[in-house]
ROPAVO-335797 format. One record per residue (C-alpha): residue number from 1; x, y, z. Coordinates in nm, 4 decimals, decimal comma. Example, Ala and Ser with C-alpha at 12.3 -4.5 7.8 and 13.67 -1.06 7.14 Angstrom:
BEGIN
pos_X_Y_Z
1_1,2300_-0,4500_0,7800
2_1,3670_-0,1060_0,7140
! end
This chain:
BEGIN
pos_X_Y_Z
1_-0,3929_-11,6784_13,5825
2_-0,1315_-11,6089_13,3148
3_0,2249_-11,5629_13,4452
4_0,4545_-11,3638_13,2140
5_0,8163_-11,4773_13,1776
6_1,0591_-11,3111_12,9390
7_1,2731_-11,5929_12,7908
8_1,6494_-11,5765_12,7996
9_1,6625_-11,5467_12,4198
10_1,5211_-11,1940_12,4501
11_1,7970_-11,0943_12,6909
12_2,0527_-11,2310_12,4471
13_1,8956_-11,0280_12,1677
14_1,9155_-10,7075_12,3708
15_2,2748_-10,7755_12,4760
16_2,3854_-10,8446_12,1201
17_2,2066_-10,5501_11,9629
18_2,4621_-10,3561_11,7561
19_2,5964_-10,0160_11,8498
20_2,3396_-9,7501_11,7686
21_2,0400_-9,9833_11,8052
22_1,9210_-9,7865_12,1071
23_2,0112_-9,4512_11,9465
24_2,2321_-9,1859_12,1021
25_2,5948_-9,1819_12,2081
26_2,7903_-9,4932_12,2985
27_2,7585_-9,4460_12,6741
28_2,3895_-9,3671_12,6415
29_2,3396_-9,6761_12,4252
30_2,5029_-9,8933_12,6901
31_2,3001_-9,7433_12,9747
32_1,9720_-9,7773_12,7854
33_2,0444_-10,1454_12,7327
34_2,1053_-10,1930_13,1050
35_1,7893_-10,0019_13,1963
36_1,5873_-10,2278_12,9682
37_1,7531_-10,5435_13,1033
38_1,6850_-10,4350_13,4625
39_1,3141_-10,3835_13,3919
40_1,2978_-10,7182_13,2121
41_1,4534_-10,8787_13,5202
42_1,2017_-10,7003_13,7436
43_0,9162_-10,8538_13,5463
44_1,0665_-11,1996_13,5758
45_1,1257_-11,1490_13,9486
46_0,7633_-11,0460_13,9936
47_0,6482_-11,3563_13,8062
48_0,8766_-11,5941_13,9956
49_0,7565_-11,4631_14,3320
50_0,3933_-11,4768_14,2195
51_0,4345_-11,8364_14,1060
52_0,6173_-11,9305_14,4272
53_0,3471_-11,7768_14,6453
54_0,6027_-11,5908_14,8571
55_0,9238_-11,3908_14,8324
56_1,0568_-11,0376_14,8707
57_0,9794_-10,7947_14,5909
58_1,0509_-10,4533_14,7466
59_1,4161_-10,5155_14,8243
60_1,4735_-10,7179_14,5050
61_1,3480_-10,4213_14,3016
62_1,5487_-10,1571_14,4895
63_1,8738_-10,3501_14,4404
64_1,8069_-10,4625_14,0829
65_1,9932_-10,1875_13,8963
66_2,3015_-10,2395_14,1135
67_2,3040_-10,6164_14,0591
68_2,2570_-10,5743_13,6833
69_2,5455_-10,3252_13,6725
70_2,7735_-10,5608_13,8636
71_2,7115_-10,8736_13,6561
72_2,6726_-10,7074_13,3169
73_2,9448_-10,4424_13,3364
74_3,1574_-10,4395_13,6491
75_3,2566_-10,7935_13,7431
76_3,4482_-11,0611_13,5543
77_3,2438_-11,3424_13,7089
78_3,0334_-11,4465_13,4110
79_3,3327_-11,4297_13,1779
80_3,5640_-11,6261_13,4100
81_3,3067_-11,8644_13,5566
82_3,1972_-11,9242_13,9144
83_3,4720_-12,1769_13,9809
84_3,7614_-11,9602_13,8632
85_3,9872_-11,8586_14,1551
86_4,0450_-11,5096_14,0090
87_3,6762_-11,4287_13,9658
88_3,5055_-11,1330_14,1280
89_3,2710_-11,2391_14,4074
90_2,9293_-11,0954_14,4865
91_2,6772_-11,1855_14,7527
92_2,4005_-11,0100_14,9406
93_2,4236_-10,9970_15,3162
94_2,0530_-10,9221_15,3558
95_1,9792_-11,2271_15,1425
96_1,6029_-11,1937_15,1059
97_1,6559_-10,9937_14,7832
98_1,7741_-11,3139_14,6132
99_1,4730_-11,3445_14,3758
100_1,6159_-11,0428_14,1927
101_1,9583_-11,2069_14,1788
102_1,8051_-11,5263_14,0415
103_1,6386_-11,3287_13,7616
104_1,9759_-11,1796_13,6648
105_2,1291_-11,5281_13,6724
106_1,8504_-11,6533_13,4455
107_1,9047_-11,3657_13,2025
108_2,2736_-11,4600_13,1771
109_2,2190_-11,8342_13,1444
110_2,3629_-11,9185_13,4870
111_2,0423_-12,1014_13,5787
112_1,7838_-12,2644_13,3542
113_1,4243_-12,1522_13,3107
114_1,3089_-12,4730_13,4758
115_1,5147_-12,4012_13,7870
116_1,4241_-12,0319_13,7880
117_1,0546_-12,1202_13,7993
118_1,1121_-12,3502_14,0983
119_1,1691_-12,0676_14,3447
120_1,0886_-12,1903_14,6957
121_1,0069_-12,5378_14,5635
122_1,1524_-12,8693_14,6758
123_1,4628_-12,9319_14,4658
124_1,4537_-12,5749_14,3352
125_1,5876_-12,2363_14,4376
126_1,6028_-12,1433_14,8042
127_1,4115_-11,8416_14,9331
128_1,7347_-11,7119_15,0865
129_2,0810_-11,7630_14,9314
130_2,2236_-12,1104_14,9681
131_2,5505_-12,2262_14,8126
132_2,3806_-12,5409_14,6849
133_2,2225_-12,3229_14,4127
134_2,4305_-12,2204_14,1067
135_2,6063_-11,8843_14,1338
136_2,5507_-11,8369_14,5065
137_2,8775_-11,7519_14,6825
138_2,7588_-11,7450_15,0450
139_2,4642_-11,8487_15,2573
140_2,3046_-11,5339_15,3943
141_1,9897_-11,3836_15,5356
142_2,0950_-11,3731_15,8994
143_2,1578_-11,0000_15,9057
144_2,4804_-10,8235_15,9962
145_2,7250_-11,0988_15,8974
146_2,7992_-11,0117_15,5349
147_3,0910_-10,7729_15,5789
148_3,2663_-11,0236_15,8052
149_3,2266_-11,2931_15,5399
150_3,3481_-11,0544_15,2726
151_3,6529_-10,9694_15,4813
152_3,7440_-11,3370_15,4989
153_3,7068_-11,3833_15,1236
154_3,9156_-11,0722_15,0494
155_4,1825_-11,1845_15,2959
156_4,1958_-11,5280_15,1319
157_4,2395_-11,3762_14,7851
158_4,5250_-11,1636_14,9133
159_4,6902_-11,4519_15,1004
160_4,6806_-11,6865_14,8023
161_4,7709_-11,4063_14,5601
162_4,4525_-11,4486_14,3622
163_4,2815_-11,1938_14,1416
164_3,9328_-11,0574_14,1784
165_3,7409_-10,8345_14,4154
166_3,4689_-10,9004_14,6710
167_3,1390_-10,7088_14,6530
168_2,8986_-10,7315_14,9450
169_2,5452_-10,5933_14,9286
170_2,3941_-10,4910_15,2602
171_2,0650_-10,3468_15,3677
172_2,0473_-10,0285_15,5706
173_1,8387_-10,1645_15,8578
174_2,0935_-10,4386_15,9190
175_2,3447_-10,1735_16,0284
176_2,1666_-10,1833_16,3602
177_2,3626_-10,5080_16,4074
178_2,6859_-10,4630_16,6045
179_2,8934_-10,7190_16,4114
180_2,9029_-10,4819_16,1153
181_3,1116_-10,2315_16,3078
182_3,3635_-10,4910_16,4192
183_3,4024_-10,5886_16,0528
184_3,4388_-10,2233_15,9434
185_3,7209_-10,1665_16,1911
186_3,9037_-10,4896_16,1043
187_3,8867_-10,4366_15,7271
188_4,0193_-10,0829_15,7548
189_4,3013_-10,1975_15,9840
190_4,4143_-10,4501_15,7226
191_4,3727_-10,2050_15,4327
192_4,1502_-10,4503_15,2433
193_4,1102_-10,2486_14,9252
194_3,9564_-10,5391_14,7318
195_3,6531_-10,5341_14,9589
196_3,3657_-10,3173_14,8348
197_3,0480_-10,2906_15,0394
198_2,7330_-10,1555_14,8742
199_2,4529_-10,0386_15,1000
200_2,1090_-10,0634_14,9411
201_1,9867_-9,7548_15,1263
202_1,6156_-9,7728_15,0481
203_1,5431_-9,6362_15,3964
204_1,2701_-9,8894_15,4724
205_1,3157_-10,1660_15,7253
206_1,0600_-10,4345_15,6574
207_0,7444_-10,2185_15,6659
208_0,8672_-9,9026_15,8442
209_1,1270_-9,6320_15,7904
210_1,4686_-9,7222_15,9303
211_1,4879_-9,3896_16,1133
212_1,1695_-9,4764_16,3023
213_1,2999_-9,8185_16,4083
214_1,6596_-9,7268_16,4949
215_1,8087_-9,4157_16,3358
216_2,1557_-9,4728_16,1891
217_2,2628_-9,1086_16,2044
218_2,5087_-8,9600_15,9558
219_2,6231_-9,2660_15,7621
220_2,9007_-9,0951_15,5685
221_3,0647_-8,9569_15,8808
222_3,0215_-9,2894_16,0569
223_3,1972_-9,4905_15,7838
224_3,4697_-9,2292_15,7373
225_3,5473_-9,2518_16,1087
226_3,6257_-9,6210_16,0626
227_3,8815_-9,5401_15,7896
228_3,6812_-9,6459_15,4839
229_3,6598_-9,4781_15,1456
230_3,2995_-9,3551_15,1308
231_3,1044_-9,2781_14,8145
232_2,7376_-9,2053_14,7596
233_2,5147_-9,2169_14,4523
234_2,1669_-9,2848_14,3193
235_2,1534_-9,6646_14,3099
236_1,8677_-9,6677_14,0592
237_2,0543_-9,4563_13,8018
238_2,2993_-9,6379_13,5742
239_2,4805_-9,3189_13,4835
240_2,5483_-9,2498_13,8524
241_2,6566_-9,6109_13,9073
242_2,8967_-9,5919_13,6147
243_3,0555_-9,2763_13,7552
244_3,0984_-9,4032_14,1095
245_3,2409_-9,7427_14,0100
246_3,4885_-9,5746_13,7783
247_3,6021_-9,3662_14,0743
248_3,6381_-9,6482_14,3262
249_3,8440_-9,8554_14,0846
250_4,1231_-9,6040_14,1463
251_4,1145_-9,6461_14,5261
252_4,3918_-9,8435_14,6953
253_4,5013_-9,9076_15,0518
254_4,1565_-9,9111_15,2135
255_3,8156_-10,0736_15,1708
256_3,5269_-9,8888_15,0059
257_3,1621_-9,8530_15,0941
258_2,9105_-9,7100_14,8485
259_2,5878_-9,5748_14,9940
260_2,3379_-9,6177_14,7121
261_2,0165_-9,4243_14,7655
262_1,7384_-9,6403_14,6238
263_1,3607_-9,6733_14,6202
264_1,2092_-9,9847_14,7698
265_0,9822_-10,1405_14,5081
266_1,1494_-9,9436_14,2279
267_0,9952_-9,9969_13,8858
268_0,6297_-10,0462_13,9819
269_0,4641_-9,7187_14,0775
270_0,2266_-9,8560_14,3404
271_0,5057_-10,0590_14,5042
272_0,7544_-9,7715_14,5398
273_0,7932_-9,6878_14,9065
274_0,7341_-9,3085_14,9070
275_0,3866_-9,3577_14,7589
276_0,3019_-9,6633_14,9691
277_0,4031_-9,5022_15,2983
278_0,2187_-9,1841_15,2094
279_-0,1015_-9,3708_15,1266
280_-0,0897_-9,6674_15,3648
281_0,1416_-9,5713_15,6504
282_0,3151_-9,9097_15,6339
283_0,5103_-10,0644_15,3460
284_0,3103_-10,3681_15,2310
285_0,5406_-10,5047_14,9596
286_0,8368_-10,6162_15,1697
287_0,7404_-10,9827_15,1691
288_0,4755_-11,2074_15,0207
289_0,3391_-11,2619_14,6713
290_0,1037_-11,0104_14,5112
291_-0,2618_-11,1009_14,4703
292_-0,3948_-11,1596_14,1187
293_-0,5085_-10,8008_14,0635
294_-0,1824_-10,6521_14,1898
295_0,0234_-10,8953_13,9825
296_-0,1746_-10,8112_13,6693
297_-0,1341_-10,4366_13,7293
298_0,2380_-10,4611_13,8069
299_0,3007_-10,6909_13,5119
300_0,1112_-10,4575_13,2794
301_0,3080_-10,1543_13,4011
302_0,6446_-10,3248_13,3579
303_0,5523_-10,4627_13,0155
304_0,4456_-10,1177_12,9001
305_0,7776_-9,9696_13,0186
306_0,9700_-10,2453_12,8416
307_0,7741_-10,1999_12,5186
308_0,8231_-9,8228_12,5250
309_1,1985_-9,8762_12,5540
310_1,1873_-10,1238_12,2665
311_0,9894_-9,8772_12,0540
312_1,2620_-9,6202_12,1089
313_1,5133_-9,8878_12,0156
314_1,3231_-9,9636_11,6977
315_1,3319_-9,5965_11,6051
316_1,7073_-9,6082_11,6525
317_1,7178_-9,9227_11,4383
318_1,5199_-9,7490_11,1619
319_1,7634_-9,4589_11,1648
320_2,0538_-9,7003_11,1536
321_1,9021_-9,8886_10,8596
322_1,8672_-9,5594_10,6733
323_2,2333_-9,4819_10,7387
324_2,3461_-9,8263_10,6272
325_2,1269_-9,8129_10,3174
326_2,3062_-9,4937_10,2237
327_2,6437_-9,6522_10,2982
328_2,5641_-9,9574_10,0872
329_2,4576_-9,7368_9,7988
330_2,7831_-9,5445_9,8266
331_2,9924_-9,8615_9,8241
332_2,8006_-10,0147_9,5371
333_2,8304_-9,6961_9,3289
334_3,2027_-9,6871_9,3929
335_3,2331_-10,0554_9,3065
336_3,0480_-10,0044_8,9776
337_3,2708_-9,7083_8,8876
338_3,5881_-9,9049_8,9536
339_3,4510_-10,2097_8,7788
340_3,3614_-10,0101_8,4663
341_3,6995_-9,8359_8,4705
342_3,8694_-10,1726_8,4871
343_3,6718_-10,3059_8,1940
344_3,7325_-9,9951_7,9858
345_4,1013_-10,0079_8,0670
346_4,1195_-10,3685_7,9531
347_3,9675_-10,2668_7,6182
348_4,2771_-10,0657_7,5445
349_4,5421_-10,2914_7,6843
350_4,7010_-10,3948_8,0148
351_4,6164_-10,2037_8,3337
352_4,8876_-9,9495_8,4129
353_5,0957_-9,9802_8,7266
354_4,9671_-9,6397_8,8320
355_4,6039_-9,7488_8,8109
356_4,6472_-10,0865_8,9788
357_4,6928_-9,9546_9,3409
358_4,3808_-9,7409_9,3016
359_4,1793_-10,0389_9,1834
360_4,3109_-10,2548_9,4658
361_4,2239_-9,9842_9,7197
362_3,8728_-9,9596_9,5791
363_3,8317_-10,3345_9,5955
364_3,9433_-10,3351_9,9624
365_3,6971_-10,0609_10,0533
366_3,4103_-10,2411_9,8859
367_3,4983_-10,5674_10,0610
368_3,5144_-10,3963_10,4003
369_3,1807_-10,2298_10,3356
370_3,0112_-10,5548_10,2431
371_3,1602_-10,7307_10,5482
372_3,0376_-10,4486_10,7721
373_2,6821_-10,4849_10,6455
374_2,6859_-10,8630_10,6697
375_2,8109_-10,8423_11,0310
376_2,5282_-10,6015_11,1088
377_2,2714_-10,8347_10,9584
378_2,3928_-11,1267_11,1675
379_2,4074_-10,9210_11,4884
380_2,0601_-10,7735_11,4527
381_1,8836_-11,0718_11,2939
382_1,7587_-10,8522_11,0090
383_1,6955_-11,0219_10,6777
384_1,8853_-10,8935_10,3761
385_1,5539_-10,8126_10,2121
386_1,5127_-10,5243_10,4573
387_1,7706_-10,3298_10,2626
388_1,7228_-10,1569_9,9297
389_2,0422_-10,3042_9,7869
390_2,0917_-10,6759_9,7761
391_2,4512_-10,7752_9,8481
392_2,6103_-10,9952_9,5873
393_2,9748_-11,1054_9,5588
394_3,1717_-10,8675_9,3410
395_3,3577_-11,0380_9,0587
396_3,6489_-10,8255_8,9338
397_3,7480_-11,0006_8,6110
398_3,8986_-10,8590_8,2968
399_3,6748_-10,8388_7,9940
400_3,7463_-11,1247_7,7568
! end
């Protein structure tokens, strides 16, 4: 059957879309971009797992918005490079959500399309994180060890006076492992404020609710008792993520844990855990590849969501084109007025010293306007013919 993969070029196009392309205020524009990118990554994750014949969709989907936020907005890793000693570090302790991480890596050009499509293939990407694959900072998947590893990385950065923070994603079910609590105590004792743990609290452990397997009690009180800074937010809401990360960046002297309430299988309605548990009793999308019918339905749903977001973006683009058309007309009218004034002035003799600064100012404004439009055209890949006014170099010469 047909497997849908969104090429990296489309991610680049979304990332480079000019301000206003998605309509709304600046912060809203940014968050709409990230929402679109996350859904595009979900589709690619779905396709990679389908092609591989196995993998973990539910947890990849619940954590996707968090991972996109980290790599696209929060961390310096892509900018600095994965070998830079001052980079921010991210890894997932639960590990099996790595197909989602791979899709983010593919969207950013960290891994090639060829490698991305070799998930769980010989010579390809491992089904659980392995440092032999590009971008992977730690082997993981054996639950309960991630915070201890993160502690060591944060300690090393501090000891060697290096920059960067350490972000560790955990599941919620893995907090039934005792090693976590040893790591919580040790990190608080050392005041490791560059260690940030993010719990993907989707409340489902494999195919059952965590509370039915081993209830964790009041998580906020538990973590506070260990001396950690504790925050909580909706992990599938970029606005909430933006707010909480802005807050924790001001914390010093102690490590931070963010409890992110998420939905397992987020993004595909029939994979989201509240519906699945209500209808089936057990969560069936923790592991394994979807059958052909389920893949087709999930792919169709994600594609429709992506296209709806792009339609809204196109409406914003149309509005922006209208604004720029008006701006071009204004600049061209002003240029023609100044140009005619200059010619008329030259009919009667030299340009006066009083008039010259005004003419120079007008010329500067016209130049800036033309440059603005040309930059927009390059950024949005829109042909000049889209606009009502063709842009030609302005030639300010005296009449001879």
